[in-house]
N, C-alpha and C positions, 0 to 999 in steps of 0.2 A: 762318257762310261763306252768301250768298248764292248762292242758282238765278235764272237765266232762264227763263221758257216762254214762248215764242214760240206764238200762241193765236189762232186764224186765226175767224170767224165769217162763213160762206162768204154770208148770206142773213141781214141781222141786221134784218130786220124778223121773223124768227120766231125768233130768237136770246131768247127769253120763256119763263122757265123756268112751274112749273103753278101759285105761288103769287103773284099781281101785288105783295105787299106787301113781297115778297122779290127778289123777280125783276126784273130790267134791262126799263130801261123807255127805255132813254135810245134819242136818233136824233143821229147822228154820230159818230165816232171819240172824240172829248175829252172824251164824257160816258155813254159806254161804257167808258172808263180810270178814269177818275171812280168809278164804280159797283164797279170789280172793286174797285181801290184802297179803299172803304168797307167791303166784304165781307171782304179779307185783313186789313185791320186793324183795323177800330170790333167791338172786343166787342160793342156794341148791334146789332149786325146778326144775328150769332149767336142774339143771346138772342131777337131777333126770330121770327127761325127756329123754335129749338127750343122756344118757348110757342103755335108754331100748328100740332106734333105734339100729336097723341094721347093719348099720355103724354110730356110733355115729361121728367119726372123719370126719365124710364131711358135716357135720350138719353147718350150717353158721353161726359163732358166733354172726352174730349181731343180729340170734332173742333171743338171750339168755342178750341182754340189762334189767337189773331192773332199779326200780325208789324207793329207802330206803322210801325217802318223800311219794309214792302213800298210800292215804287213801280211805278206803272201806266202807259205810255203807248199812244195810240191812232193807226193813221193808217191812212185812206180809200187805195184799192189798188182801182179800178172799183169795181164792186156790195159787193166785200168789204171789214171793216173786222179790220185786224189787230193785236192786241193784245202787247204786250210787258212780262211781269210782272218784277217783279226781288224774291226776297222771300228765307226763310230757311226756312218752309212746305213741307212735301214735300211730294210731286207726290198724295199719294192725299187731303190734303187741299185742293188746289189741284182737283182733279178735282169733292171732293164740292162745293165752293162753286160753281163752273163750271154743273154738276148744276142747283143749285136757282136760276141767273142766267139760265141759260141752254138750260135743258131739253138735247134732245140735239144741238142745233142749235150746234153750236162742235166745234172740233178740235185738237187739241195738237199743232204743226209739230216743234217742240222743244227740248228740254232741254237746258243748258249750266250 
């Protein structure tokens, strides 16, 4: 069963994680949506992040679950970007991915 996550990027220019190679680099709602969808559905994205860690073998493999059917759409709303993600991934995995992608510059608005 899919979960709908409503995510807001209040200042998209600041929505960058600490590691550029796995962080948002997008400009525009569609590009942010595409990058989040890849982080949720592509195992290669997680592997890139894992290999950047001090001890990759110590990373819990459960953090690497993906959902190939995850879908994300984005919409510009004034200066803010709103993302709607539909996925079977649990909230803790979504929050972990968003932390990597956007640092602290995002808000989880609603979960359905």
